[in-house]
N, C-alpha and C positions, 0 to 999 in steps of 0.2 A: 359712538357711531349712530347714524340715523336709523330709525326702525325700518326694517325691510317690509315692503308691502307686497302681498301676493297679487299677481296679475290676474285679472278676470278673464276667463276664457270666453270665446265667442258664444258658446252654448249658454253660459251664465247670463251674458248680455241679452240674448234672445228671450230669456224667460220674462223679462220686463219689456224690452223694446218691441217685440212682435205683437203681443196682445194690446199694448198701449197704442201702437200704430193702427191696429185693426179697429179699436174703439174710436179713434179720431176719424178714420176714413168713414166709419158708419155715421158719426155725428155730422160730418160734412154734407151728407145727403139729406139731413133732416132740418127741422126748425122748431122753435118753441121748446127749448132745452133748459131743464132745471138741474143744476149741479149742487148737491148738498154735502158740505164738508162737515166732519164731526170730530176730527182729532184736535188735540189741545196742546198749547204751550203757555208759559208765563207771559202775561201781557206786557210786562216790562222788558221783554226781549223781542222786539219786533223783527229782529233779524233772524230769529229762529222760527221758521215756518215748517209745520209738519209736512212730511213727504207727500202724503195724499193731497194735502191742500195745495202744495206747489204744483202738482200735476193738474188739479182742477183749474187753478188760476191760469196756468199756461194754456190749457185747452180753451178756456173762455176767451183769452186774448186772441188765440188763433182763429176761433170761429167768428169772432166779431169782425176780424179783417175780411172775412168772407161774407159779411153782412147777414149773419145768422142772429136770430133772437135767442140769446142765452143769458141766463141769470145764475149767479152763484150766491148761495146763502150759507154763512158760517153759523151752523146750528148752535154751537157752543156759546155764541154771543147773545142768544135769545133767552128770554125768561120762559122756560117751559116747565110747568109744574109736573110732579109725579103723577102717573096714571092712578086713578082712584079705584080701579078694579071693579067697575060696575058690571062687567060681564058676569062675574061670579059672586055677586053680593047676596046677602041673606034673603033679600026681597025678590031675588031672581035676576035674570039678565035684563038690565036697564040701560045698556050701552047703545048709543046711537039712535035712541027713540026720538020721535018728532019733538017731544017736549024738551029735548036737550039741544035744540037748534039755537045757536048763538044769536041773540036778538040785537044785532048791530049790523046795519047795512054796509057800513064802511069796512068792517072786519070780515063780514060774511055776505058778500054781494050775490053769490049764487044761492044762498039759503041752504047749502048742502053741508055746512060745517055743523056737526051735532056732537058735542062733547061736554059732559057735565063739568069737567075740570076747567073748561074755558069759561063757563058761567060762574062757577064757584070762586074763581080766582080772577078778579078784574085786571090784574097785571099780566095775565098769561098771554104769551105771544105765539102760540101754536098757529093762530090764524095767519101769521105772516107766511107760513109754509103752505098751509092748505089753500090760501088764496092764490098763491103762485102755482101750486100743483094743479088746480082746477083749470088753469089757462095754458098748461104745458102739454106737449105731446110725448116728451121723453123726460124721465127723471133718472139720474145716476147718483147713488150714494157713495161717498168716499169715506172709508172706514178703516181705522187702525185696530189691530188685534192686541188685546191686553189680557194676560192670563188665560189665553186660549179661547177668549170670547170677543165678540164685537164690543167696542168701547162703550162706556156708560152713557155718553151723550147720544150715540146712535140708539142704544137700547131704550133710553127714556123717550126719545122721539117716536120710535116705532111702536112702543106700547101705547103712546097717546094717539096713534092713528088707528087703533083697534076698531073704532066705530065704522071705518070704511068697510072692513071685511064683515063685521058683525051685522051690518044692515042687510046684507044678502044672505049670509049663512044661517043666522039665527032668527032674524026678524022677517025674513022671507021677502024683502023688497027687491026690486030690480036693481042692478048695478047702477051706481051713480053715473048719470049721463055724461058728465064731463070727463070721466075716467075710463069710459068703455074701450077706448083705443090706446090707452096709455101704455108705453113701453118703459120697462124698468130694468135697471142694471145696478151692479155694485162693484166697486173697486176696493179690494181688501189688501192691506199691507201689514205684515207682521215680521217679527225677527226670527223666531225659531220653532213655533209650534202651532199647529191646528188651523192654519189659514184656509186650507181647502175645505175643511169641515164647516167653518164659518161661512164661507162662500156658498156652499151647497144648501146650508140651512136657510140662509136669507133668500136665496133664489126660490126655494120652495115657499117661503112666506109670501113672496111677491105673487106667486101663482095662486095661492089661496086668496089673495086680495083681488084676484081676477085680472092682474096685470100681465101683459105679454113680456116675455123674457128672451129676446134675441141673444144668441150666444155672444155676439160681438160687444154687447154692452157690459159684460162682466168678466173679471179676471182677478187673480190674486198673485201677489209677489211676496215671497218669503225669503229673507236673506240666506237662511241655511236650513237644512232639514235636520240638523243636529240639535235636538231639543235641550241639550245640556250646554250649548254654546252661549255663555253669558259673559265673555271677557269684555273688558272695556274697549280693547282694540276692535272687536267685532262690531260694536255699535258705531264706532267712528268709521269703520270700513264700509258699513252698510250705507251711511249717509254719503260717503264719497262715491261709491259705486252708483247709487241712485242718481246723484247729480250729474255724473258723467254720462249715464245712459239717457237721462232726460234731454241733454243737449243734442243727442243724436236723433231723438224722436221729434222734438220741437225746439229747434235752435231759435234764439231770440232774433 
């Protein structure tokens, strides 16, 4: 007999549909939008796209039809070296100092990118994100939760952006001019544990960076609140329910 599938209730659909629709409506009224995806799959399976990435790409296509300037960057495909921890080094806090300015006009046209790891690693590609970030008005991170935390790609990226916050909080400089009005949000998807905590933690980080955090730009969707639910069926069901809901939010 075919396996019986549990029908999704209207309330369950709304947990994803309503906040996603609210995010899209908000972005429709803006321009200069940067969407950063961070979840991963095997490159040999191009048909298997992470749920958060599917949403980001669908939003991009929708906004471009409305002639909005929107960019999607798949962070996992960039070479971003590990943060060197210069904030708490033995010599003291040396993160984001003027001497750490990336000396390359093509990579750092504003002169605002200051990160020692970008200088110490010639193949580092963090500049591809900072260069786009400095010309954007809105940034939204799309993040999967793994073991109760934001995935490692997102964490590596955010640690490497520490110089943005450190320049103001510790070095006492004025906020970076290009980011003074930046609005930031995060879309968090996970299966069974800790999504809300991840969401609130990262929104607080954005505030410490000096970024505005409109409520419409952030939300989380967790398949189940049962942290012990690890059945194979539940993972297949999560993908199916997400796909069905996405069609109602942004039909092709």
